[in-house]
C-alpha positions in Angstrom: 34.8 13.2 -3.3 32.2 14.1 -6.0 32.2 11.7 -9.1 33.8 12.9 -12.1 30.6 12.3 -13.9 29.0 15.3 -12.1 32.1 17.6 -12.7 31.7 17.0 -16.5 28.6 18.8 -16.9 30.1 21.9 -15.3 33.3 22.3 -17.7 30.3 22.8 -20.7 28.5 25.3 -18.3 25.4 23.2 -18.1 23.6 22.3 -15.0 24.3 19.4 -13.1 21.5 17.3 -14.6 21.6 15.5 -17.9 19.2 17.6 -19.3 17.8 21.0 -17.9 14.6 22.1 -17.3 13.5 18.1 -17.0 13.1 17.0 -13.4 11.2 14.4 -11.7 10.6 13.6 -7.8 9.3 10.3 -7.1 10.0 7.8 -4.5 12.5 5.4 -5.9 12.0 1.7 -4.3 8.5 1.0 -2.9 7.9 -2.5 -1.3 3.9 -3.4 -1.3 2.1 -7.0 0.3 0.5 -8.9 -2.8 -3.3 -8.3 -2.8 -2.9 -4.8 -1.1 -2.6 -1.1 -2.9 0.4 1.4 -2.7 0.4 5.2 -3.6 3.4 6.4 -5.4 3.5 10.2 -5.0 5.4 11.9 -7.8 5.9 15.3 -9.3 7.5 16.5 -12.3 9.0 19.7 -14.3 9.5 20.2 -18.1 10.8 23.0 -20.2 7.3 24.4 -21.4 5.6 27.9 -21.7 1.8 28.3 -22.2 2.5 30.5 -25.0 4.0 27.2 -26.9 0.2 25.6 -27.3 -2.7 25.2 -25.4 -2.6 21.2 -26.3 -3.4 19.2 -22.8 0.2 17.1 -21.8 -0.4 13.5 -21.7 1.8 11.6 -19.6 3.0 7.9 -19.4 4.3 5.0 -16.7 6.3 2.1 -18.9 7.8 -1.1 -17.4 11.6 -0.8 -17.8 11.8 -3.2 -20.8 9.4 -1.0 -23.0 9.6 1.7 -25.7 7.7 4.6 -25.6 5.6 3.1 -28.3 4.7 0.1 -26.4 1.5 -0.1 -24.1 2.0 1.9 -20.9 0.7 0.7 -17.8 -1.0 4.1 -17.5 -1.6 7.0 -19.0 -3.8 9.9 -19.6 -3.8 9.9 -23.2 -7.1 8.6 -24.4 -5.9 7.5 -27.7 -3.0 4.8 -26.0 -3.7 1.5 -25.0 -3.1 0.3 -21.4 -1.5 -2.9 -21.0 -4.1 -6.2 -20.0 -2.4 -6.7 -17.2 -2.5 -3.5 -15.2 -5.7 -2.0 -16.6 -7.9 -0.7 -13.8 -5.3 -1.5 -11.3 -2.3 0.9 -12.3 -4.1 4.6 -12.5 -3.0 8.4 -12.3 -4.5 10.0 -9.4 -4.2 13.7 -10.0 -3.9 16.2 -12.7 -0.6 16.7 -15.1 -1.6 20.0 -16.1 -0.5 20.7 -12.4 2.9 18.6 -12.7 1.4 15.7 -10.8 2.3 12.4 -12.1 1.3 10.3 -8.5 0.4 6.3 -9.6 -2.0 4.5 -7.3 -1.6 1.0 -7.7 -4.2 -1.7 -6.1 -4.5 -5.4 -6.1 -0.8 -5.4 -6.3 0.2 -8.9 -7.9 3.6 -10.7 -7.7 4.2 -10.2 -11.9 3.9 -6.6 -11.0 7.6 -6.5 -9.7 9.7 -4.4 -11.3 11.5 -1.1 -12.9 9.0 1.5 -14.1 9.9 5.1 -16.1 8.0 8.0 -16.4 7.3 9.9 -20.0 5.5 13.2 -20.8 4.8 14.1 -24.1 3.4 18.0 -25.1 3.6 19.4 -28.5 7.4 19.0 -29.2 8.3 18.0 -26.0 8.7 14.3 -25.8 10.9 13.3 -23.1 11.7 9.8 -20.9 12.6 10.3 -17.4 15.4 7.3 -17.7 17.6 9.0 -15.1 15.1 8.5 -11.9 13.1 5.4 -12.0 10.3 3.4 -9.6 11.3 0.1 -8.4 8.6 -1.9 -7.4 8.9 -4.8 -5.2 5.6 -7.0 -4.5 6.3 -9.7 -1.4 4.0 -12.6 -0.9 1.5 -12.5 1.9 2.7 -13.7 5.4 0.0 -15.9 5.7 -0.9 -19.4 4.8 -4.0 -21.6 5.0 -4.9 -23.9 7.7 -6.5 -27.4 7.6 -8.5 -28.3 10.5 -10.1 -32.0 10.8 -10.3 -34.8 14.0 -6.9 -36.9 14.2 -6.7 -39.6 14.0 -8.6 -40.1 10.7 -10.5 -43.6 10.8 -10.3 -45.6 7.5 -14.1 -45.9 6.0 -15.6 -43.3 8.4 -16.6 -40.1 6.5 -15.1 -36.9 7.8 -15.2 -33.1 7.2 -11.7 -31.5 6.8 -11.9 -27.5 6.3 -9.3 -25.3 4.8 -9.3 -21.7 6.2 -7.2 -18.8 5.5 -7.2 -15.9 8.1 -7.0 -12.5 6.4 -7.0 -9.4 8.2 -10.8 -7.7 7.5 -10.7 -4.9 4.9 -8.3 -7.2 2.8 -10.8 -9.5 1.4 -10.2 -11.0 -1.7 -12.4 -13.9 -3.4 -11.0 -17.0 -2.6 -10.5 -20.0 -4.9 -9.6 -23.1 -3.1 -8.4 -26.5 -4.4 -7.3 -29.9 -2.8 -4.4 -32.2 -4.0 -3.2 -35.5 -2.7 -3.4 -39.3 -3.6 -6.2 -39.7 -0.8 -8.7 -37.6 -3.4 -7.3 -39.1 -6.9 -10.7 -41.1 -6.8 -13.0 -38.4 -5.6 -15.1 -36.4 -8.3 -13.3 -33.2 -9.2 -16.4 -31.5 -8.7 -16.0 -31.8 -5.0 -11.9 -30.5 -4.7 -12.8 -26.9 -5.0 -14.6 -26.1 -1.8 -13.0 -25.0 1.4 -14.8 -28.2 2.9 -13.9 -31.7 1.9 -15.7 -34.7 2.8 -13.0 -37.5 2.9 -13.7 -41.3 3.6 -9.8 -42.4 4.1 -8.3 -45.6 3.6 -5.7 -47.9 4.8 -3.3 -46.9 2.3 -3.7 -43.3 2.5 -2.1 -43.8 5.8 1.3 -41.0 5.4 0.4 -39.7 2.4 0.3 -36.0 1.9 -2.9 -33.7 1.6 -3.0 -30.0 0.4 -4.5 -27.5 0.1 -4.3 -24.5 -2.0 -6.0 -21.0 -2.0 -6.1 -18.6 -4.7 -6.7 -14.7 -3.6 -8.5 -13.8 -7.0 -7.3 -10.4 -8.6 -4.0 -10.5 -6.9 -3.2 -13.8 -8.6 -1.4 -15.1 -5.6 -1.7 -19.2 -4.4 -0.9 -20.3 -0.8 -0.7 -23.7 0.1 -0.3 -26.1 3.1 0.6 -29.8 3.5 -0.4 -31.8 5.9 0.8 -36.1 6.5 -2.3 -37.9 7.3 -2.3 -40.3 10.0 -5.1 -42.9 9.5 -6.4 -45.4 11.7 -7.7 -49.0 10.9 -8.6 -52.2 12.5 -6.8 -55.2 11.4 -8.3 -58.3 10.1 -6.8 -60.8 12.3 -4.9 -60.1 15.4 -2.1 -63.1 16.5 -0.3 -62.4 19.7 1.9 -64.6 22.2 1.1 -64.2 25.7 3.0 -65.2 28.9 0.6 -66.4 31.7 3.4 -66.6 34.9 0.2 -66.2 37.1 -1.7 -69.2 35.9 -1.1 -72.8 36.2 -0.5 -75.0 33.4 1.5 -74.0 30.2 3.7 -70.9 30.7 3.3 -69.4 26.9 0.5 -69.8 24.6 -0.1 -68.8 21.4 -3.4 -67.8 20.8 -5.7 -65.3 18.5 -8.4 -63.3 18.3 -10.9 -61.2 16.0 -11.7 -57.6 15.8 -15.3 -57.5 17.6 -15.6 -53.7 17.1 -13.6 -50.9 15.4 -10.5 -50.6 17.6 -11.4 -53.1 20.0 -10.1 -56.5 20.4 -10.8 -59.5 22.5 -8.3 -62.3 23.3 -9.1 -65.9 25.2 -6.3 -67.9 26.4 -6.9 -71.3 28.7 -8.5 -70.0 31.9 -7.6 -65.8 30.7 -10.1 -63.4 28.8 -8.9 -60.1 28.0 -10.3 -57.1 26.3 -8.6 -54.0 25.1 -8.6 -51.1 22.7 -5.7 -51.0 20.1 -5.3 -47.5 20.6 -4.9 -45.6 24.4 -7.8 -44.5 25.6 -8.4 -41.0 23.5 -6.6 -38.4 25.4 -5.8 -35.0 25.1 -5.5 -33.3 21.4 -5.9 -29.4 20.5 -5.9 -28.6 16.6 -5.0 -25.0 16.4 -3.3 -22.4 13.8 0.0 -21.9 15.7 1.4 -18.8 14.0 -1.1 -16.1 13.0 -0.1 -12.4 11.8 -2.5 -9.7 11.8 -2.1 -6.0 10.6 -2.8 -3.4 13.8 -6.8 -2.7 14.1 -7.2 -5.5 11.6 -9.7 -8.3 12.9 -8.6 -12.0 12.5 -10.2 -15.4 13.5 -8.2 -18.1 14.7 -9.7 -21.8 13.8 -9.2 -24.5 16.6 -10.7 -28.0 17.6 -9.9 -29.6 20.6 -10.5 -33.2 22.5 -10.4 -34.2 25.8 -10.7 -37.9 27.6 -14.9 -37.6 28.9 -17.5 -40.1 28.1 -20.8 -39.6 29.7 -21.1 -43.5 29.7 -18.4 -43.4 32.1 -19.6 -43.4 35.6 -16.6 -41.9 37.1 -17.0 -38.8 34.7 -18.8 -35.9 36.2 -21.7 -34.6 33.9 -20.5 -30.8 34.8 -20.7 -28.0 32.4 -17.3 -27.8 30.1 -15.6 -24.5 30.5 -12.7 -23.6 28.1 -10.4 -20.3 28.7 -7.6 -19.1 26.8 -4.7 -17.7 28.3 -1.5 -15.2 27.7 1.5 -17.4 27.9 3.0 -15.7 31.2 -0.2 -16.2 32.7 -1.4 -18.8 35.2 -4.9 -20.5 35.0 -5.9 -18.7 38.2 -5.0 -15.4 36.6 -7.6 -13.6 34.2 -8.4 -15.2 30.8 -8.6 -13.1 27.7 -11.5 -15.2 26.7 -14.0 -18.0 28.1 -17.3 -19.3 28.3 -17.2 -19.1 32.1 -19.5 -16.7 33.5 -17.5 -16.6 37.1 -13.9 -16.1 35.4 -13.0 -12.5 35.3 -11.9 -11.7 31.3 -8.6 -9.2 31.0 -9.7 -5.5 30.6 -7.5 -5.2 28.0 -8.8 -8.0 25.8 -12.2 -7.7 26.9 -15.7 -7.3 24.3 -12.4 -8.1 21.5 -11.2 -11.2 22.2 -14.1 -14.1 22.1 -14.9 -17.4 21.6 -16.7 -18.4 18.2 -18.1 -21.6 18.2 -20.1 -24.5 20.6 -17.4 -25.6 23.1 -19.8 -28.9 23.6 -18.9 -29.3 20.1 -14.9 -29.3 21.1 -14.8 -26.2 18.9 -12.2 -23.4 20.6 -11.9 -21.1 17.8 -11.0 -17.5 18.9 -12.4 -14.1 17.3 -10.1 -11.2 17.6 -11.3 -8.0 16.9 -9.1 -4.7 16.2 -6.1 -6.2 17.1 -3.6 -4.2 19.0 0.0 -4.1 19.0 0.0 -5.2 22.4 -1.9 -8.1 21.8 1.5 -9.9 20.1 2.6 -13.2 22.3 1.6 -16.6 22.7 -1.6 -18.0 24.2 -2.4 -21.4 25.5 -5.6 -23.1 25.9 -7.2 -24.5 28.9 -10.5 -27.1 29.1 -12.3 -27.8 32.4 -15.2 -30.1 33.6 -16.2 -31.1 36.8 -14.2 -31.7 39.4 -11.6 -33.6 38.6 -10.9 -33.0 34.7 -8.8 -29.7 34.3 -6.3 -29.7 31.7 -3.8 -26.8 30.2 -2.7 -27.7 26.5 0.7 -26.8 26.6 2.6 -28.7 23.7 0.6 -26.4 21.5 0.3 -23.0 21.1 -0.9 -19.6 19.3 1.5 -17.5 18.3 -0.1 -14.1 17.5 1.7 -11.5 15.8 0.2 -7.9 15.5 2.1 -5.8 12.9 2.6 -2.2 11.5 5.2 0.3 10.8 5.1 3.8 9.8 5.7 5.5 6.7 8.1 8.5 6.0 6.5 10.3 3.1 8.8 13.2 1.0 10.2 13.9 -2.6 13.5 12.6 -3.4 16.1 13.9 -3.7 16.5 16.0 -1.1 18.3 19.6 -2.0 20.6 20.8 -0.2 19.2 24.7 1.8 15.8 23.7 0.4 13.2 23.4 3.1 11.2 20.2 2.4 7.8 18.7 4.4 8.2 15.1 5.3 5.3 13.5 7.2 5.3 10.2 9.3 2.1 8.1 9.0 0.9 5.3 10.6 -1.4 3.3 8.8 -4.4 2.3 11.0 -8.3 1.0 9.9 -9.3 1.3 13.7 -12.9 2.6 14.4 -12.0 4.7 16.7 -8.9 6.5 17.0 -6.2 6.0 19.2 -3.5 8.8 20.3 -0.3 8.9 18.5 3.1 10.3 20.0 5.6 10.7 17.2 9.3 11.5 17.2 12.2 11.9 15.0 15.4 11.2 15.4 18.9 11.7 13.3 21.9 13.6 12.6 20.3 16.0 10.4 18.1 17.6 13.5 20.6 17.9 15.6 20.4 21.7 15.0 16.6 21.7 15.2 14.5 22.6 17.9 13.4 19.7 20.1 10.1 21.2 20.3 9.6 20.6 16.6 10.8 16.6 16.8 7.4 15.7 18.2 4.7 15.9 15.4 4.2 13.9 12.3 5.2 16.5 10.0 8.8 17.7 9.9 10.2 20.7 7.9 13.9 19.7 7.2 16.1 22.0 5.2 18.8 19.6 4.6 22.7 20.1 4.3 25.5 18.5 2.3 26.7 16.9 5.3 23.1 15.2 5.8 23.9 13.1 2.9 23.8 9.6 3.9 23.0 9.7 7.3 19.9 8.1 8.6 16.5 9.5 9.7 14.2 7.6 12.2 10.8 8.3 12.8 9.2 6.9 16.0 5.3 6.4 16.8 4.0 5.0 20.1 1.0 3.7 20.0 -1.0 1.5 22.8 2.3 1.3 24.8 4.2 -0.1 21.9 6.6 2.0 19.8 7.2 1.5 16.1 9.8 3.1 13.7 10.8 3.6 10.4 14.1 4.3 9.2 15.3 6.0 5.7 18.7 7.0 4.3 18.7 10.6 3.2 20.0 11.5 -0.4 20.7 14.8 -0.2 21.5 16.7 -3.6 23.9 19.4 -3.6 26.4 21.7 -6.0 30.0 21.2 -4.9 32.0 24.6 -3.9 35.3 25.8 -4.9 36.1 22.7 -7.4 39.5 22.6 -8.2 40.0 21.0 -11.7 43.3 20.0 -13.4 42.9 19.5 -17.4 45.7 18.2 -19.6 45.9 18.6 -23.4 47.6 16.7 -25.9 48.8 17.7 -29.3 47.8 21.4 -28.8 49.2 24.1 -30.5 49.3 28.0 -29.1 48.9 29.3 -25.4 46.0 27.9 -23.7 43.8 30.3 -21.6 43.4 30.2 -18.0 40.7 27.6 -16.2 38.2 30.1 -14.9 35.8 29.1 -11.9 32.4 30.7 -10.7 30.4 29.6 -8.4 28.3 26.0 -9.5 29.7 26.3 -13.0 33.2 26.2 -14.9 34.7 27.0 -18.2 37.9 27.6 -19.9 39.3 29.7 -23.1 41.3 28.2 -25.7 43.2 31.0 -27.8 43.1 30.1 -31.6 44.7 27.1 -32.5 44.2 25.5 -29.6 41.9 22.3 -28.8 39.3 21.8 -26.3 37.8 18.8 -27.0 
């Protein structure tokens, strides 16, 4: 059914559009991640002829709530001021004389989210295109900072904490760090604006929160991570009741002991001397960023540290070399690894040269560098350590979940016009140094009548039909044995045919003329004394 608002202009012999001659083709809905850039393709038309004047056309982009006399977000008019918050970030790309109104947005900010409209001025032509607008959505980045430090913290012992933010290479922004928490309240504020913090925890800091905030300058986005501090401290006096069933004399006795060294207690009773650690022997611990997202073909660094029960002073431990490994979740430790410092171990061909260890394992550093991430790299990875013949352990409780993201984009001017051939382009934005073969395919009801051979290219020439309005069109891209897809809903404009309109007139004198219908328009005649309002 054709909406009534669409029919009314036909009754007055006008175009289906409200203002004939004014036309805007722009992507009406656009989503971009904060800190990144985006291109908005756009072109326009307006009723102007060269014999009017040779005056240059001025075009403007405004925020929805602003009038045409407000500061625009972008313009080619040198006499107009641009909004301070968009200056240098929103700019026109091409020549407005070619009816091009394409807009470039870089370092997108969350505050840029909103609706924007376009305006043209040339001589007497002054028109704001209010029927079609750009709806821009800026989303928060998927990353979060990560705080790396050895646990547990020891009261009175200075410890270095490091806050990192893993960003895909090529998306770098100046980073501003800050630390917040009860444990840092007494510290010099000047020391709280670095990625590294040297903290000397107190017993009362145990169980309190410590937050690292990272601001991406330019995009005005702040990300944060909070950890709960686990602070160990030695009690000043230990009093215990022990049972001595195997000893002669009193069965129960109350004895006391004092702390001889950090974490070490000595207890004496009649005929009995005991020594033990207040904590269990230091076990296996792993600190790693458990969830990391990176765009395909970008680089990322995964910070990691580990601990294991080894001490060179214990004679039963081997002095063998320390080897560490990263494996895919589905693989056993006997399979090929994705990264290692063990020269005897084979590395998977698909990760060789791209996955590498960053730090020195002897410093308990298991940080991992991933270069030119592939979509097939997505998955779960676990860490393993080996030293000598007896110490071999896989850390299965904490793992790295790597997500390599990417989606194709479909570019075309909207709305599509029924019967008018239109070129659609499917792209997959990658930043690899070396090209990778891409296999494209298109699917949708609008393509049923097309030759299959034409549906395996990045470009598609589509002549939409009225019945294609509201149907889905999908572009699939196969890349590195992974298939990605993007689906859009087609918006097809068309002139309705064979309209049947019933009109009723009240208080009309005389005879009303017949309703006349022609292709694409309709009108009616009223005799003298009739009313056509």
